[in-house]
C-alpha positions as CSV (number, residue, x, y, z in Angstrom):
1,M,37.9,61.1,5.6
2,T,39.4,63.6,8.1
3,Q,39.4,67.3,7.5
4,T,43.1,67.4,6.9
5,I,42.8,64.7,4.1
6,R,39.9,66.6,2.5
7,L,41.9,69.8,2.7
8,I,44.9,68.3,0.8
9,E,42.6,66.6,-1.7
10,Q,41.0,70.0,-2.4
11,L,44.4,71.5,-2.8
12,K,45.3,68.8,-5.4
13,R,42.1,69.6,-7.3
14,Q,43.0,73.3,-7.4
15,L,46.5,72.5,-8.7
16,R,45.1,70.3,-11.4
17,K,42.7,73.0,-12.5
18,L,45.7,75.3,-12.9
19,G,47.6,72.6,-14.9
20,L,50.4,72.6,-12.3
21,T,52.4,69.4,-12.3
22,Y,54.4,68.1,-9.4
23,A,57.6,68.9,-11.3
24,E,56.5,72.5,-11.8
25,L,55.4,72.8,-8.2
26,A,58.8,71.4,-7.0
27,A,60.7,73.9,-9.1
28,R,58.8,76.8,-7.6
29,L,59.2,75.5,-4.0
30,D,62.9,74.7,-4.6
31,L,62.3,71.0,-3.8
32,S,62.8,67.8,-5.7
33,E,59.9,66.3,-7.5
34,S,60.1,63.1,-5.4
35,S,59.9,65.2,-2.2
36,V,56.7,66.9,-3.5
37,K,55.2,63.6,-4.5
38,R,56.0,62.1,-1.1
39,M,54.6,65.1,0.7
40,F,51.2,64.7,-1.1
41,A,51.2,60.9,-0.8
42,R,51.8,61.1,2.9
43,R,49.7,64.3,3.3
44,N,52.6,65.5,5.5
45,F,52.4,69.3,5.4
46,T,53.5,71.9,7.9
47,V,51.3,75.0,8.0
48,A,54.2,77.0,6.5
49,R,54.5,74.5,3.6
50,L,50.8,74.5,3.1
51,E,50.8,78.3,2.8
52,Q,53.7,78.1,0.3
53,V,51.8,75.6,-1.9
54,C,48.6,77.7,-1.7
55,A,50.6,80.8,-2.7
56,V,51.9,79.0,-5.8
57,A,48.2,78.2,-6.6
58,G,47.2,81.8,-5.9
59,I,44.8,81.0,-3.1
60,E,44.8,81.0,0.7
61,I,44.2,78.3,3.2
62,A,40.9,80.0,4.1
63,D,39.9,79.7,0.4
64,L,40.6,75.9,0.6
65,V,38.4,75.5,3.7
66,E,35.6,77.5,2.0
67,L,35.8,75.3,-1.1
68,M,35.8,72.2,1.0
69,Q,32.7,73.2,3.0
70,A,30.9,74.2,-0.2
71,E,31.4,70.7,-1.6
72,R,30.1,69.0,1.5
73,V,26.5,67.7,1.0
74,A,24.7,67.7,4.3
75,L,22.3,64.8,4.9
76,T,18.6,65.8,4.8
77,Q,17.7,62.2,5.6
78,L,19.3,58.8,6.1
79,S,19.2,55.8,3.9
80,P,16.9,52.9,4.9
81,Q,20.0,50.9,5.7
82,Q,21.4,53.7,8.0
83,E,18.1,53.9,9.9
84,A,17.8,50.2,10.2
85,A,21.3,50.1,11.7
86,L,20.3,52.7,14.3
87,L,17.2,50.7,15.3
88,A,19.2,47.5,15.7
89,E,21.0,49.0,18.7
90,P,19.0,51.2,21.1
91,K,22.0,53.1,22.5
92,L,23.2,53.9,19.0
93,L,19.7,55.3,18.1
94,L,19.6,57.3,21.4
95,L,23.1,58.7,20.8
96,A,22.3,59.6,17.1
97,Y,19.0,61.2,18.1
98,L,20.5,63.3,20.9
99,L,23.5,64.5,18.8
100,I,21.2,65.4,15.9
101,N,19.1,67.4,18.4
102,G,22.1,69.4,19.7
103,W,23.0,67.5,22.9
104,P,26.7,68.0,24.0
105,L,28.5,64.7,24.3
106,D,29.4,65.3,27.9
107,D,25.8,65.9,28.9
108,I,24.7,62.7,27.1
109,V,27.2,60.7,29.1
110,A,26.3,62.4,32.3
111,T,22.6,61.9,31.8
112,F,22.3,58.4,30.2
113,A,23.8,55.0,31.1
114,I,26.3,55.0,28.3
115,E,29.9,54.3,29.5
116,N,32.9,56.1,28.0
117,T,34.1,52.8,26.4
118,E,30.6,52.4,24.8
119,V,30.6,56.0,23.6
120,D,33.9,55.5,21.7
121,R,32.5,52.4,20.0
122,L,29.1,54.1,19.2
123,L,30.8,57.2,17.9
124,I,33.0,55.2,15.5
125,K,29.8,53.4,14.2
126,L,28.1,56.8,13.6
127,H,31.3,58.0,11.9
128,K,31.5,55.0,9.6
129,A,27.8,55.4,8.8
130,R,28.6,59.0,7.7
131,I,26.1,60.5,10.2
132,I,28.8,62.3,12.1
133,E,32.4,63.2,11.6
134,L,34.5,62.1,14.6
135,L,37.3,64.6,15.3
136,P,40.2,64.3,17.7
137,L,39.4,64.2,21.4
138,N,35.9,62.8,20.6
139,R,34.7,66.1,19.2
140,V,31.7,65.5,17.0
141,K,30.7,67.3,13.8
142,L,27.2,66.6,12.5
143,L,26.9,65.7,8.8
144,T,23.1,66.2,8.9
145,A,21.5,69.3,7.5
146,R,19.5,71.8,9.5
147,N,16.3,70.6,7.8
148,F,17.1,67.0,8.5
149,T,14.0,64.7,8.8
150,W,13.6,61.0,9.3
151,R,12.7,59.1,6.1
152,K,9.0,59.1,5.3
153,D,7.7,55.5,5.7
154,G,11.2,54.5,6.6
155,P,12.4,52.2,9.5
156,V,12.5,55.0,12.1
157,Q,9.1,56.4,11.1
158,K,7.6,52.9,11.2
159,F,9.1,52.4,14.6
160,F,7.6,55.7,15.8
161,A,4.2,54.7,14.5
162,S,4.2,51.2,16.1
163,Q,5.8,52.0,19.5
164,V,6.4,55.7,20.1
165,Q,3.2,57.2,18.8
166,S,0.9,55.4,21.2
167,E,3.1,56.2,24.2
168,F,3.2,59.9,23.2
169,F,-0.6,60.2,23.1
170,D,-1.1,58.2,26.3
171,S,-1.5,61.5,28.2
172,T,-4.2,63.9,29.3
173,F,-2.0,66.8,28.1
174,S,-3.2,68.8,31.1
175,G,0.2,69.6,32.5
176,A,1.5,73.2,32.8
177,L,3.7,72.8,29.6
178,E,1.4,70.5,27.7
179,Q,-1.4,71.1,25.2
180,L,-3.4,69.0,22.8
181,T,-5.9,70.7,20.5
182,F,-8.1,68.7,18.2
183,V,-10.2,70.4,15.6
184,G,-12.3,69.1,12.8
185,G,-14.2,70.7,10.0
186,L,-14.7,70.8,6.2
187,L,-12.0,72.4,4.2
188,S,-11.4,72.9,0.5
189,S,-8.3,71.7,-1.3
190,T,-7.0,75.3,-1.1
191,G,-7.7,75.4,2.7
192,L,-5.8,72.1,3.1
193,V,-2.8,73.5,1.3
194,H,-2.9,76.7,3.4
195,M,-2.9,74.5,6.6
196,Q,0.0,72.5,5.3
197,Q,1.9,75.7,4.8
198,A,1.0,76.9,8.3
199,I,2.3,73.5,9.8
200,D,5.6,74.0,7.9
201,K,5.9,77.5,9.4
202,I,5.3,76.2,12.9
203,A,7.9,73.5,12.4
204,R,10.4,76.0,11.2
205,E,9.7,78.2,14.3
206,F,10.2,75.1,16.5
207,D,13.5,74.5,14.8
208,E,14.6,78.1,15.3
209,L,13.6,78.1,19.0
210,H,15.6,74.8,19.4
211,R,18.7,76.5,17.9
212,R,18.3,79.6,20.0
213,D,17.8,77.7,23.3
214,S,20.8,75.4,22.5
215,N,23.1,78.0,24.2
216,L,21.2,77.5,27.5
217,P,22.4,75.0,30.2
218,L,20.8,71.6,29.9
219,S,19.1,72.1,33.2
220,E,17.1,74.9,31.8
221,R,15.8,73.0,28.8
222,H,13.1,70.3,28.5
223,G,13.1,67.3,26.2
224,C,9.9,67.8,24.2
225,S,8.2,66.6,21.1
226,A,5.5,68.0,18.9
227,V,3.3,66.5,16.2
228,F,1.8,68.6,13.5
229,A,-0.5,66.8,11.1
230,I,-3.4,67.3,8.9
231,R,-5.1,65.1,6.3
232,P,-8.5,64.5,4.7
233,W,-9.8,62.0,7.2
234,E,-13.0,60.8,8.9
235,F,-13.2,58.7,12.1
236,S,-14.0,55.1,11.0
237,M,-17.0,54.9,13.4
238,F,-18.6,57.8,11.6
239,A,-17.5,56.7,8.2
240,N,-19.2,53.4,8.7
241,L,-22.5,55.1,9.4
242,R,-22.5,57.0,6.1
243,R,-25.2,56.1,3.6
244,R,-24.0,54.0,0.8
245,P,-24.9,55.2,-2.7
246,A,-28.0,53.4,-3.9
247,R,-27.4,50.7,-6.5
248,R,-28.6,51.6,-10.0
249,P,-31.1,49.1,-11.4
250,Q,-29.6,46.7,-13.9
Protein backbone atom coordinates (compact mmCIF):
# COMPACT_ATOMS: atom_id res chain seq x y z
CA MET A 1 0.00 0.00 0.00
CA THR A 2 1.55 3.35 -1.02
CA GLN A 3 1.80 6.31 1.30
CA THR A 4 -0.88 8.19 -0.65
CA ILE A 5 -3.36 5.32 -0.29
CA ARG A 6 -2.63 5.01 3.44
CA LEU A 7 -3.08 8.76 3.84
CA ILE A 8 -6.51 8.68 2.20
CA GLU A 9 -7.53 5.62 4.21
CA GLN A 10 -6.51 7.43 7.39
CA LEU A 11 -8.61 10.43 6.32
CA LYS A 12 -11.62 8.17 5.75
CA ARG A 13 -11.21 6.71 9.23
CA GLN A 14 -11.15 10.20 10.74
CA LEU A 15 -14.32 11.17 8.85
CA ARG A 16 -16.06 8.02 10.10
CA LYS A 17 -15.04 8.81 13.69
CA LEU A 18 -16.69 12.22 13.29
CA GLY A 19 -19.80 10.63 11.78
CA LEU A 20 -19.41 12.66 8.58
CA THR A 21 -21.12 11.06 5.58
CA TYR A 22 -20.15 11.61 1.96
CA ALA A 23 -23.38 13.59 1.54
CA GLU A 24 -22.51 15.94 4.42
CA LEU A 25 -18.94 16.31 3.20
CA ALA A 26 -20.20 17.10 -0.31
CA ALA A 27 -22.47 19.81 1.01
CA ARG A 28 -19.64 21.47 2.92
CA LEU A 29 -17.33 21.31 -0.11
CA ASP A 30 -20.06 22.50 -2.48
CA LEU A 31 -19.72 19.32 -4.55
CA SER A 32 -22.10 16.56 -5.56
CA GLU A 33 -22.16 13.42 -3.45
CA SER A 34 -21.19 11.36 -6.51
CA SER A 35 -18.13 13.57 -7.04
CA VAL A 36 -16.99 13.01 -3.46
CA LYS A 37 -17.53 9.25 -3.71
CA ARG A 38 -15.59 9.15 -6.96
CA MET A 39 -12.78 11.23 -5.45
CA PHE A 40 -12.34 8.79 -2.57
CA ALA A 41 -12.78 5.69 -4.76
CA ARG A 42 -10.09 6.86 -7.19
CA ARG A 43 -8.03 8.48 -4.41
CA ASN A 44 -7.75 11.44 -6.74
CA PHE A 45 -6.99 14.41 -4.49
CA THR A 46 -5.16 17.61 -5.25
CA VAL A 47 -3.24 19.06 -2.31
CA ALA A 48 -5.74 21.92 -2.15
CA ARG A 49 -8.70 19.51 -2.06
CA LEU A 50 -7.01 17.38 0.59
CA GLU A 51 -6.52 20.47 2.74
CA GLN A 52 -10.23 21.35 2.30
CA VAL A 53 -11.37 17.90 3.42
CA CYS A 54 -8.98 18.00 6.37
CA ALA A 55 -10.34 21.43 7.34
CA VAL A 56 -13.88 19.99 7.40
CA ALA A 57 -12.59 17.21 9.68
CA GLY A 58 -10.81 19.74 11.89
CA ILE A 59 -7.32 18.36 11.27
CA GLU A 60 -4.27 19.16 9.15
CA ILE A 61 -2.40 17.03 6.64
CA ALA A 62 0.48 16.83 9.13
CA ASP A 63 -1.93 15.31 11.66
CA LEU A 64 -2.88 12.63 9.14
CA VAL A 65 0.77 11.79 8.53
CA GLU A 66 1.41 11.54 12.27
CA LEU A 67 -1.58 9.25 12.75
CA MET A 68 -0.48 7.12 9.81
CA GLN A 69 3.03 6.73 11.21
CA ALA A 70 1.71 5.90 14.67
CA GLU A 71 -0.30 3.01 13.24
CA ARG A 72 2.67 1.54 11.40
CA VAL A 73 4.04 -1.51 13.22
CA ALA A 74 7.73 -1.88 12.46
CA LEU A 75 9.09 -5.39 12.06
CA THR A 76 11.30 -6.55 14.91
CA GLN A 77 11.80 -9.87 13.13
CA LEU A 78 10.66 -11.64 9.98
CA SER A 79 8.41 -14.66 9.74
CA PRO A 80 10.03 -18.05 9.01
CA GLN A 81 8.50 -17.86 5.52
CA GLN A 82 10.06 -14.44 4.88
CA GLU A 83 13.48 -15.63 6.03
CA ALA A 84 13.23 -18.79 3.93
CA ALA A 85 12.37 -16.68 0.87
CA LEU A 86 15.52 -14.60 1.41
CA LEU A 87 17.71 -17.69 1.74
CA ALA A 88 16.30 -19.15 -1.48
CA GLU A 89 17.94 -16.34 -3.46
CA PRO A 90 21.44 -15.19 -2.38
CA LYS A 91 21.19 -11.78 -4.06
CA LEU A 92 17.85 -11.17 -2.37
CA LEU A 93 19.37 -12.05 1.01
CA LEU A 94 22.36 -9.79 0.30
CA LEU A 95 20.16 -6.86 -0.73
CA ALA A 96 17.89 -7.23 2.30
CA TYR A 97 20.86 -7.54 4.66
CA LEU A 98 22.57 -4.45 3.26
CA LEU A 99 19.43 -2.31 3.22
CA ILE A 100 18.58 -3.28 6.81
CA ASN A 101 22.14 -2.32 7.77
CA GLY A 102 21.83 1.14 6.24
CA TRP A 103 23.54 0.77 2.85
CA PRO A 104 22.35 3.33 0.25
CA LEU A 105 20.99 1.59 -2.85
CA ASP A 106 23.46 3.35 -5.18
CA ASP A 107 26.40 2.08 -3.11
CA ILE A 108 25.02 -1.47 -3.20
CA VAL A 109 24.79 -1.43 -7.00
CA ALA A 110 28.25 0.13 -7.31
CA THR A 111 29.85 -2.40 -4.94
CA PHE A 112 28.10 -5.67 -5.76
CA ALA A 113 27.37 -7.48 -9.03
CA ILE A 114 23.65 -6.74 -9.04
CA GLU A 115 22.51 -5.15 -12.29
CA ASN A 116 19.86 -2.43 -12.36
CA THR A 117 17.29 -4.76 -13.92
CA GLU A 118 17.94 -7.25 -11.11
CA VAL A 119 17.66 -4.52 -8.50
CA ASP A 120 14.19 -3.60 -9.74
CA ARG A 121 13.03 -7.22 -9.52
CA LEU A 122 14.58 -7.79 -6.08
CA LEU A 123 13.18 -4.57 -4.65
CA ILE A 124 9.69 -5.56 -5.81
CA LYS A 125 10.12 -8.92 -4.04
CA LEU A 126 11.17 -7.20 -0.81
CA HIS A 127 8.24 -4.80 -1.17
CA LYS A 128 5.76 -7.64 -1.64
CA ALA A 129 7.28 -9.43 1.36
CA ARG A 130 6.65 -6.25 3.42
CA ILE A 131 10.31 -5.92 4.36
CA ILE A 132 10.62 -2.55 2.61
CA GLU A 133 8.27 -0.02 1.09
CA LEU A 134 9.27 0.77 -2.48
CA LEU A 135 8.74 4.44 -3.26
CA PRO A 136 8.93 6.27 -6.62
CA LEU A 137 12.35 6.43 -8.31
CA ASN A 138 13.44 3.27 -6.44
CA ARG A 139 13.60 5.05 -3.13
CA VAL A 140 13.42 2.59 -0.26
CA LYS A 141 11.77 2.91 3.14
CA LEU A 142 12.62 0.17 5.61
CA LEU A 143 9.73 -1.47 7.44
CA THR A 144 12.08 -3.01 10.01
CA ALA A 145 12.41 -1.61 13.53
CA ARG A 146 15.62 -0.21 14.97
CA ASN A 147 15.83 -3.23 17.27
CA PHE A 148 15.34 -5.69 14.40
CA THR A 149 16.88 -9.14 14.92
CA TRP A 150 16.85 -12.36 12.95
CA ARG A 151 14.44 -14.95 14.32
CA LYS A 152 15.94 -17.13 17.05
CA ASP A 153 16.43 -20.67 15.72
CA GLY A 154 14.90 -19.45 12.45
CA PRO A 155 16.12 -20.16 8.89
CA VAL A 156 18.66 -17.30 8.79
CA GLN A 157 20.11 -18.13 12.22
CA LYS A 158 20.41 -21.81 11.24
CA PHE A 159 22.14 -20.72 8.03
CA PHE A 160 24.50 -18.61 10.13
CA ALA A 161 25.25 -21.53 12.45
CA SER A 162 25.91 -24.00 9.61
CA GLN A 163 27.83 -21.81 7.16
CA VAL A 164 28.67 -18.33 8.41
CA GLN A 165 29.79 -19.09 11.95
CA SER A 166 32.68 -21.39 11.05
CA GLU A 167 33.93 -18.93 8.41
CA PHE A 168 33.73 -16.03 10.86
CA PHE A 169 35.83 -17.80 13.48
CA ASP A 170 38.38 -19.07 10.93
CA SER A 171 40.75 -16.23 11.81
CA THR A 172 43.61 -15.50 14.18
CA PHE A 173 41.91 -12.19 15.08
CA SER A 174 45.36 -10.58 15.13
CA GLY A 175 44.67 -7.77 12.67
CA ALA A 176 44.73 -4.09 13.65
CA LEU A 177 40.94 -3.88 13.89
CA GLU A 178 40.33 -7.42 15.15
CA GLN A 179 39.98 -8.83 18.63
CA LEU A 180 38.85 -12.09 20.16
CA THR A 181 38.75 -12.47 23.93
CA PHE A 182 37.81 -15.78 25.49
CA VAL A 183 37.28 -15.97 29.21
CA GLY A 184 36.02 -18.74 31.42
CA GLY A 185 35.12 -19.03 35.08
CA LEU A 186 32.43 -19.89 37.60
CA LEU A 187 29.51 -17.49 37.90
CA SER A 188 26.35 -17.54 39.95
CA SER A 189 22.93 -17.19 38.33
CA THR A 190 23.01 -13.52 39.36
CA GLY A 191 26.39 -13.11 37.72
CA LEU A 192 25.09 -14.67 34.50
CA VAL A 193 22.13 -12.27 34.43
CA HIS A 194 24.52 -9.35 34.98
CA MET A 195 26.65 -10.48 32.03
CA GLN A 196 23.57 -10.83 29.82
CA GLN A 197 22.65 -7.25 30.65
CA ALA A 198 26.19 -6.14 29.84
CA ILE A 199 25.98 -7.89 26.44
CA ASP A 200 22.67 -6.13 25.75
CA LYS A 201 24.32 -2.79 26.58
CA ILE A 202 27.26 -3.46 24.23
CA ALA A 203 24.88 -4.49 21.46
CA ARG A 204 22.93 -1.23 21.89
CA GLU A 205 26.18 0.73 21.77
CA PHE A 206 27.14 -1.09 18.55
CA ASP A 207 23.76 -0.13 17.07
CA GLU A 208 24.19 3.50 18.11
CA LEU A 209 27.67 3.68 16.57
CA HIS A 210 26.28 2.13 13.39
CA ARG A 211 23.62 4.85 13.16
CA ARG A 212 26.13 7.61 13.96
CA ASP A 213 28.61 6.44 11.33
CA SER A 214 25.89 6.01 8.68
CA ASN A 215 26.45 9.65 7.68
CA LEU A 216 30.05 8.96 6.70
CA PRO A 217 31.04 8.05 3.12
CA LEU A 218 31.06 4.32 2.42
CA SER A 219 34.82 4.46 1.83
CA GLU A 220 35.34 5.44 5.48
CA ARG A 221 33.29 2.55 6.91
CA HIS A 222 34.15 -1.11 7.33
CA GLY A 223 31.78 -4.02 7.01
CA CYS A 224 32.11 -5.74 10.37
CA SER A 225 30.41 -8.28 12.57
CA ALA A 226 30.47 -9.00 16.27
CA VAL A 227 29.30 -11.93 18.33
CA PHE A 228 28.36 -11.47 21.98
CA ALA A 229 27.43 -14.69 23.73
CA ILE A 230 27.43 -16.29 27.12
CA ARG A 231 25.89 -19.49 28.48
CA PRO A 232 26.51 -22.09 31.16
CA TRP A 233 28.82 -24.40 29.22
CA GLU A 234 31.81 -26.70 29.60
CA PHE A 235 34.04 -27.95 26.82
CA SER A 236 32.99 -31.52 25.99
CA MET A 237 36.56 -32.84 26.34
CA PHE A 238 36.63 -31.61 29.92
CA ALA A 239 33.05 -32.61 30.66
CA ASN A 240 33.81 -36.17 29.58
CA LEU A 241 36.58 -36.34 32.21
CA ARG A 242 34.27 -35.45 35.07
CA ARG A 243 33.74 -38.12 37.70
CA ARG A 244 30.39 -39.77 37.40
CA PRO A 245 28.28 -39.97 40.57
CA ALA A 246 28.79 -43.32 42.27
CA ARG A 247 25.86 -45.68 41.89
CA ARG A 248 23.94 -46.31 45.05
CA PRO A 249 23.83 -49.94 46.15
CA GLN A 250 20.56 -51.68 45.28
